[in-house]
C-alpha positions as CSV (number, residue, x, y, z in Angstrom):
1,M,27.4,145.4,36.7
2,S,29.0,142.3,35.2
3,V,32.1,140.6,36.4
4,N,34.6,140.3,33.6
5,A,37.9,140.7,35.3
6,T,39.4,141.0,38.8
7,A,38.4,144.1,40.8
8,T,39.2,145.0,44.4
9,S,38.2,148.1,46.3
10,S,41.1,150.0,44.8
11,R,42.7,148.1,41.9
12,I,41.1,146.8,38.7
13,Q,43.0,144.1,36.8
14,S,42.5,142.9,33.2
15,I,43.7,139.2,33.2
16,S,44.5,138.2,29.6
17,P,42.9,135.0,28.4
18,V,45.9,134.5,26.1
19,D,48.2,133.5,28.9
20,G,46.7,134.4,32.2
21,S,49.0,137.4,32.7
22,V,47.9,140.8,34.1
23,Y,47.7,142.8,30.9
24,A,46.5,146.0,32.4
25,E,45.9,147.3,35.9
26,R,44.2,150.5,36.9
27,Q,43.4,152.3,40.1
28,A,39.7,152.7,40.8
29,A,38.7,156.4,41.0
30,S,38.5,157.9,44.4
31,D,35.3,159.6,45.5
32,L,37.0,163.0,45.0
33,E,38.0,162.0,41.5
34,I,34.5,160.9,40.7
35,E,33.1,164.2,42.0
36,D,35.6,166.1,39.8
37,K,34.6,164.1,36.7
38,L,30.9,164.8,37.3
39,S,31.5,168.5,37.9
40,K,33.7,168.8,34.8
41,A,31.2,166.9,32.6
42,T,28.3,169.1,33.8
43,N,30.1,172.4,33.2
44,A,31.6,171.3,29.9
45,Q,28.2,170.2,28.6
46,R,26.7,173.6,29.1
47,E,29.2,175.1,26.7
48,W,29.3,172.1,24.3
49,K,25.6,172.1,23.6
50,M,26.1,175.6,22.1
51,V,28.7,174.4,19.6
52,P,27.3,174.1,16.1
53,I,26.5,170.6,15.0
54,S,28.9,171.0,12.0
55,E,31.8,171.6,14.4
56,R,30.8,168.7,16.6
57,A,30.8,166.6,13.4
58,S,34.3,167.7,12.4
59,I,35.7,166.8,15.8
60,C,34.0,163.4,15.9
61,R,35.1,162.6,12.4
62,R,38.7,163.4,13.4
63,M,38.3,161.1,16.4
64,V,37.1,158.3,14.2
65,S,39.9,158.8,11.7
66,L,42.5,158.7,14.5
67,L,41.2,155.4,15.9
68,V,40.9,153.8,12.5
69,G,44.4,154.8,11.7
70,R,45.6,152.8,14.8
71,A,43.4,149.8,14.0
72,E,46.3,147.3,14.0
73,Q,47.7,148.4,17.3
74,L,44.2,148.6,18.9
75,G,43.3,145.2,17.5
76,T,46.4,143.7,19.1
77,E,45.4,145.3,22.4
78,L,41.9,143.8,22.0
79,T,43.3,140.4,21.4
80,W,45.4,140.5,24.6
81,Q,42.5,141.9,26.6
82,M,39.7,139.6,25.6
83,G,41.1,136.9,23.4
84,R,39.7,137.4,19.9
85,P,42.0,136.1,17.2
86,I,44.3,138.8,15.8
87,R,43.2,138.1,12.3
88,Y,39.8,139.6,13.2
89,S,40.3,142.2,15.9
90,P,41.4,145.2,13.8
91,A,38.2,144.8,11.8
92,E,36.1,145.9,14.8
93,I,37.6,149.4,14.4
94,R,37.9,149.5,10.7
95,G,34.5,148.0,10.1
96,G,31.5,148.3,12.4
97,F,33.0,151.0,14.6
98,Q,33.8,153.3,11.7
99,E,30.5,152.5,9.8
100,R,28.3,153.2,12.8
101,A,30.1,156.4,13.8
102,L,30.1,157.9,10.4
103,Y,26.5,157.1,9.8
104,M,25.3,158.7,13.0
105,I,27.5,161.7,12.3
106,D,26.1,162.0,8.8
107,I,22.5,162.1,9.9
108,A,22.9,164.3,12.9
109,E,22.2,167.6,11.2
110,A,18.8,166.5,10.0
111,E,17.8,164.4,13.0
112,L,18.7,167.1,15.5
113,A,17.1,170.0,13.5
114,D,14.2,171.9,15.0
115,I,10.8,170.5,14.3
116,A,8.7,173.0,12.4
117,I,5.0,173.4,13.3
118,E,2.3,174.5,10.9
119,P,2.1,178.4,10.6
120,K,-0.1,180.3,12.9
121,D,-0.7,184.1,12.7
122,N,1.3,186.2,15.1
123,F,3.2,183.1,16.5
124,R,6.4,181.3,15.9
125,R,6.4,177.8,17.2
126,F,8.9,175.0,17.0
127,I,10.2,172.0,19.0
128,R,13.9,171.9,19.7
129,R,15.8,168.7,20.5
130,D,17.8,169.6,23.5
131,P,20.6,167.4,24.8
132,I,19.8,165.3,27.8
133,G,22.9,166.5,29.7
134,L,25.4,164.0,31.1
135,V,25.3,160.5,29.6
136,L,26.9,157.6,31.6
137,A,27.9,154.8,29.3
138,L,28.5,151.4,30.9
139,M,30.1,149.2,28.2
140,P,31.1,145.5,27.9
141,W,34.3,143.7,27.0
142,N,33.2,141.4,24.1
143,Y,32.8,144.1,21.5
144,P,34.0,147.2,23.3
145,Y,34.4,149.5,20.4
146,L,31.2,148.4,18.6
147,C,29.0,148.6,21.6
148,S,30.4,151.9,22.9
149,V,30.2,153.7,19.6
150,N,26.5,153.2,19.6
151,V,26.3,155.6,22.5
152,V,29.4,157.7,22.6
153,V,29.3,159.3,19.1
154,P,25.5,160.1,18.9
155,A,25.5,161.4,22.5
156,I,28.3,163.8,21.8
157,M,26.9,164.8,18.5
158,A,23.6,165.6,20.3
159,G,25.4,168.0,22.6
160,N,25.8,165.9,25.6
161,S,28.8,165.1,27.7
162,V,29.8,161.5,28.2
163,I,31.5,159.5,31.0
164,L,32.5,156.1,29.7
165,K,33.0,153.3,32.2
166,P,34.7,150.4,30.4
167,A,34.5,146.8,31.4
168,A,37.4,145.9,33.7
169,Q,38.5,143.4,31.1
170,T,39.0,146.1,28.4
171,P,40.1,149.3,30.1
172,L,42.3,150.5,27.3
173,V,39.4,151.0,24.9
174,A,38.0,153.9,26.9
175,E,41.5,155.4,27.2
176,R,42.0,155.2,23.4
177,Y,38.8,157.1,22.9
178,A,40.0,159.8,25.3
179,E,43.3,160.1,23.5
180,A,41.6,160.4,20.1
181,F,39.0,162.9,21.3
182,N,41.8,165.0,22.9
183,Q,43.8,165.0,19.6
184,A,40.7,165.8,17.7
185,G,40.1,169.0,19.7
186,L,37.1,168.0,21.9
187,P,36.9,170.5,24.8
188,E,38.0,169.1,28.1
189,G,35.3,167.5,30.2
190,V,33.0,166.6,27.3
191,F,34.3,163.0,27.2
192,Q,35.9,161.3,30.2
193,V,36.9,157.8,31.3
194,L,35.8,156.3,34.6
195,H,37.6,153.2,36.1
196,S,35.5,152.3,39.1
197,T,33.9,149.5,41.2
198,H,30.4,148.4,40.8
199,D,29.4,150.1,44.1
200,Q,30.8,153.4,42.8
201,V,28.8,153.0,39.5
202,E,25.6,152.6,41.4
203,T,26.4,155.8,43.3
204,V,27.1,157.7,40.1
205,I,23.8,156.6,38.6
206,R,22.0,158.1,41.6
207,D,23.8,161.4,41.2
208,P,21.4,164.1,40.0
209,R,23.9,165.4,37.5
210,V,23.6,162.2,35.4
211,G,20.8,162.5,32.8
212,F,20.9,159.2,31.1
213,V,22.4,155.7,31.5
214,A,23.3,153.4,28.7
215,F,24.2,149.9,29.7
216,T,25.3,146.9,27.6
217,G,25.8,143.6,29.5
218,S,24.1,140.8,31.3
219,V,20.5,140.6,32.4
220,D,21.6,140.7,36.1
221,G,23.6,143.9,35.3
222,G,20.6,145.4,33.6
223,H,18.5,144.8,36.7
224,A,21.1,146.4,38.9
225,V,21.2,149.5,36.7
226,Q,17.4,149.7,36.6
227,R,17.2,149.5,40.4
228,A,19.7,152.3,40.8
229,A,18.1,154.5,38.2
230,A,14.6,153.8,39.6
231,E,15.1,156.3,42.4
232,R,15.4,159.1,39.8
233,F,13.4,160.3,36.7
234,I,16.0,159.5,34.1
235,G,16.1,157.4,31.0
236,T,18.0,154.2,30.6
237,S,18.9,152.1,27.6
238,L,19.6,148.4,28.4
239,E,21.1,146.2,25.8
240,L,21.2,142.8,27.5
241,G,21.5,139.1,26.6
242,G,20.1,137.0,23.8
243,K,19.3,133.5,22.8
244,D,19.0,134.3,19.2
245,P,17.3,131.7,16.9
246,A,17.7,130.8,13.3
247,Y,15.3,128.9,11.1
248,V,16.4,127.1,8.0
249,R,13.5,126.5,5.6
250,P,13.5,123.8,2.9
251,D,14.0,126.4,0.1
252,A,17.2,127.8,1.7
253,I,20.4,127.8,-0.4
254,L,22.4,125.5,1.8
255,E,26.0,126.2,1.1
256,P,25.9,130.0,2.0
257,T,23.4,129.3,4.7
258,I,25.7,126.9,6.4
259,E,28.7,129.2,6.0
260,N,26.9,132.2,7.5
261,L,25.4,130.3,10.4
262,V,28.6,128.6,11.4
263,D,30.2,132.0,11.5
264,G,27.2,133.4,13.3
265,V,27.6,130.8,16.0
266,F,31.4,130.6,16.4
267,F,32.7,134.1,15.6
268,N,34.3,135.7,18.7
269,S,33.9,132.2,20.3
270,G,30.2,132.8,20.5
271,Q,30.7,135.7,22.9
272,S,28.2,138.0,21.4
273,C,24.7,139.1,22.6
274,C,23.4,138.6,19.0
275,A,25.3,135.4,18.2
276,V,23.2,132.6,16.8
277,E,22.5,130.3,19.8
278,R,19.9,127.8,18.5
279,I,19.1,126.6,15.0
280,Y,15.9,125.0,13.8
281,V,16.2,123.1,10.6
282,H,13.3,121.9,8.4
283,Q,13.2,118.1,8.2
284,D,13.5,118.2,4.4
285,V,17.1,119.6,4.5
286,W,18.0,118.4,8.0
287,Q,20.7,115.8,7.2
288,K,22.4,117.9,4.5
289,F,22.5,120.9,6.7
290,V,23.9,118.9,9.7
291,D,26.6,117.2,7.6
292,G,27.7,120.5,6.1
293,F,27.6,122.3,9.4
294,V,29.8,119.7,11.1
295,E,32.2,119.6,8.2
296,L,32.8,123.3,8.3
297,T,33.0,123.4,12.1
298,K,35.9,120.9,12.0
299,K,37.9,123.4,10.0
300,Y,38.3,125.9,12.8
301,V,41.7,126.3,14.3
302,L,41.6,126.7,18.1
303,S,44.9,128.1,19.3
304,N,46.8,131.2,20.6
305,P,44.8,134.2,19.2
306,L,48.0,136.0,18.5
307,S,48.8,133.5,15.7
308,P,47.4,134.7,12.3
309,D,46.3,131.1,11.5
310,T,43.9,131.0,14.6
311,T,40.2,131.3,13.8
312,L,38.9,130.4,17.3
313,G,40.5,132.0,20.3
314,P,40.0,131.4,24.1
315,L,36.9,132.5,26.0
316,V,37.4,135.6,28.1
317,H,38.4,133.6,31.2
318,E,38.4,130.1,32.6
319,R,35.2,130.6,34.6
320,A,33.4,131.2,31.3
321,A,35.0,128.1,29.8
322,G,33.9,126.0,32.8
323,S,30.4,127.2,32.4
324,I,30.3,126.3,28.7
325,R,31.6,122.8,29.4
326,E,29.0,122.3,32.1
327,K,26.1,123.4,29.8
328,V,27.3,120.9,27.1
329,A,27.7,118.2,29.7
330,Q,24.2,118.8,31.1
331,A,22.7,118.6,27.6
332,I,24.5,115.3,26.9
333,R,23.3,113.9,30.2
334,K,19.7,114.8,29.1
335,G,20.1,113.0,25.8
336,A,21.9,115.4,23.4
337,K,24.4,114.0,21.0
338,P,27.7,115.8,20.4
339,L,28.9,115.6,16.8
340,I,32.4,117.1,17.3
341,D,35.2,115.0,18.7
342,V,37.0,117.5,21.0
343,S,40.3,115.5,20.5
344,L,40.4,117.2,17.1
345,F,41.2,120.4,19.0
346,P,44.2,119.6,21.3
347,E,44.2,123.1,22.7
348,D,40.9,122.3,24.5
349,R,42.0,121.6,28.0
350,K,40.1,121.8,31.3
351,G,41.4,124.5,33.5
352,T,42.0,126.8,30.6
353,P,39.8,129.2,28.7
354,Y,40.4,127.3,25.4
355,V,37.2,125.5,24.4
356,A,36.6,123.5,21.3
357,P,33.5,124.2,19.2
358,Q,30.7,121.8,19.6
359,V,27.6,120.9,17.6
360,L,24.7,119.2,19.4
361,V,21.7,117.3,18.0
362,N,18.8,115.5,19.8
363,V,18.3,118.7,21.8
364,D,15.0,120.1,23.1
365,H,13.7,123.0,25.2
366,G,14.1,121.0,28.4
367,M,17.8,121.7,28.1
368,N,19.5,124.9,29.3
369,V,21.5,125.0,26.1
370,M,18.3,125.7,24.2
371,T,16.8,128.2,26.7
372,E,19.6,130.1,28.6
373,E,22.2,132.3,27.0
374,T,25.3,130.2,26.2
375,F,27.8,132.9,25.2
376,G,30.2,130.3,23.9
377,P,31.1,128.1,20.9
378,V,28.1,125.7,21.0
379,A,25.6,125.1,18.2
380,P,22.5,123.2,19.2
381,L,20.5,122.0,16.1
382,M,16.9,121.0,16.3
383,R,14.8,119.4,13.5
384,V,11.3,120.9,12.8
385,K,8.5,119.7,10.6
386,D,7.1,123.1,9.3
387,D,7.0,126.9,9.7
388,A,4.4,126.7,12.5
389,E,6.7,124.5,14.7
390,A,9.7,126.8,14.0
391,I,7.7,129.9,15.0
392,R,6.5,128.3,18.2
393,L,10.0,127.3,19.2
394,M,11.7,130.5,18.2
395,N,9.2,132.4,20.4
396,D,9.7,130.0,23.3
397,S,12.3,132.3,25.0
398,H,12.4,135.1,27.5
399,Y,14.9,136.8,25.2
400,G,14.2,138.8,22.1
401,L,17.2,140.5,20.5
402,T,17.6,139.1,17.0
403,A,16.3,136.2,14.9
404,S,17.0,135.0,11.4
405,I,15.3,133.0,8.6
406,W,17.1,131.3,5.8
407,T,14.9,131.1,2.7
408,S,14.5,132.0,-1.0
409,D,11.0,133.4,-0.3
410,A,11.1,137.1,0.9
411,D,7.3,137.2,1.2
412,A,7.4,134.2,3.5
413,A,10.2,135.8,5.5
414,V,8.1,138.9,6.1
415,Q,5.0,136.9,7.0
416,I,6.9,134.7,9.5
417,G,8.8,137.8,10.8
418,N,5.6,139.4,11.7
419,R,5.0,136.6,14.1
420,I,8.5,136.4,15.7
421,E,9.1,138.2,19.0
422,T,12.4,139.9,18.4
423,G,14.0,143.3,18.0
424,T,15.7,142.6,14.7
425,W,14.5,140.1,12.0
426,F,17.1,139.0,9.5
427,M,16.7,137.1,6.2
428,N,19.8,135.3,4.9
429,R,22.1,137.0,7.3
430,C,22.8,137.3,11.0
431,D,24.9,138.8,13.7
432,Y,25.2,142.2,12.1
433,L,24.0,145.7,13.0
434,D,23.0,148.0,10.1
435,P,23.4,151.5,11.6
436,S,20.5,152.8,9.6
437,L,18.2,150.4,11.4
438,A,17.1,150.6,15.1
439,W,19.1,148.4,17.4
440,T,16.7,147.3,20.1
441,G,15.5,144.3,22.1
442,I,12.4,143.1,23.8
443,K,11.7,140.8,26.8
444,D,14.8,140.2,28.8
445,S,17.0,141.4,26.0
446,G,16.3,144.9,27.4
447,H,14.7,148.1,26.3
448,G,15.6,151.3,24.5
449,C,17.0,152.0,21.1
450,S,20.3,153.0,19.6
451,L,21.6,153.7,16.1
452,S,19.3,154.8,13.2
453,R,17.4,158.1,13.2
454,L,15.6,156.8,16.2
455,G,18.8,156.5,18.2
456,Y,18.9,160.3,18.8
457,A,15.5,160.3,20.5
458,S,16.6,159.0,23.9
459,L,19.7,161.2,23.9
460,T,17.7,164.4,23.5
461,Q,14.6,165.8,25.2
462,A,11.8,167.9,23.5
463,K,11.8,171.6,24.3
464,S,8.9,173.6,22.9
465,F,9.3,177.2,21.8
466,H,6.0,179.1,21.8
467,L,6.6,182.7,20.7
468,R,3.9,185.4,20.4
469,L,5.4,188.0,18.1
470,A,3.2,190.9,19.0
471,F,0.4,191.9,21.3
472,E,-2.8,192.6,19.5
């Protein structure tokens, strides 16, 4: 549903942004292979849902432990596949992947328990959370372990089977899951990998054996999934794009605020759905904030991501880099002022995926860089006079994934947060998913919910048991 690598009718290639080489190549599944996977998943799920939750948990914990134990190797593979600096890549597995997986495993017993109903003479009544069946997970390349774990682990814990279709850019991620689940003792067919074309994915979504579709990717991809699923009465979870704003109030503690927001913009070269993509700064702290932000941005090292000194790697491919350069150029033509001299970053060369970080001022909402998802290392900063102006501008977007406020006043943060149209509202942090909180978006950022105790709701369906114990 999103184009991240080269795909033909039969071969799928992952072109490494590190050096342009073909890092991995896979054969797209044949129609017979897809039929076999669907059949195996359906049959395996019937048995898997009868396995006690404690046993499911043991297998999932072993899977997590096996992947975490290989974090260095898997991190290196990630760097080659999508370009994140090697100094950060292993942390995706050791950090967020492990944290989210273990949290959802820990709460499964309680969240999947039967719901008791008030007593009634001669009756036993309860609501059971039945698994939905076969879950199709369509996952992205930018955080392939983090995004997939939101679906894969809770779906399997809930008694479902899963077919994971990875992005063409990161095919090895799904295969590493499969290896770990196999070693952990998961029955055959409960988890499978699908390498396929977009047309094949649409066909699978329409198959009556698929009970739920989870997609993380672009807005266009989300529309494609929704259209395919609309022919059937199944649920979908769509985690799409973002244009996440931050607001720096005059009472913000500037040094950590700047440090966190620079990281929130530029980590993973800005290639995150919940990256900070526009920053509104109160006029009372405007100049100090801008100066500090620029100073810290200049300290980034844009280079080969396999070097341990690199803090900013390439974008996923040259097409993405070209798009970023054009968005910056368009903003400048409309009056924006760039504050970073790209000559400070000699690796930034047109025709390559290496793009220098940029900070823009004199921006407004007539520029695409303030309204459309950038997905790159660009920080547009806009001065505001008060909370009311910040609220109006933050809500002036067709996205609503996350938003953040930087302040010393928690009460003000809550009051302002009540007026912000977003799925997650942060105070003094950004670009992080707490697995105990619902991960969700509004507007064009999608619909559905993963993680937290609410994350099990879409992966199960209510089944009522109404038992009359004796005839009177």
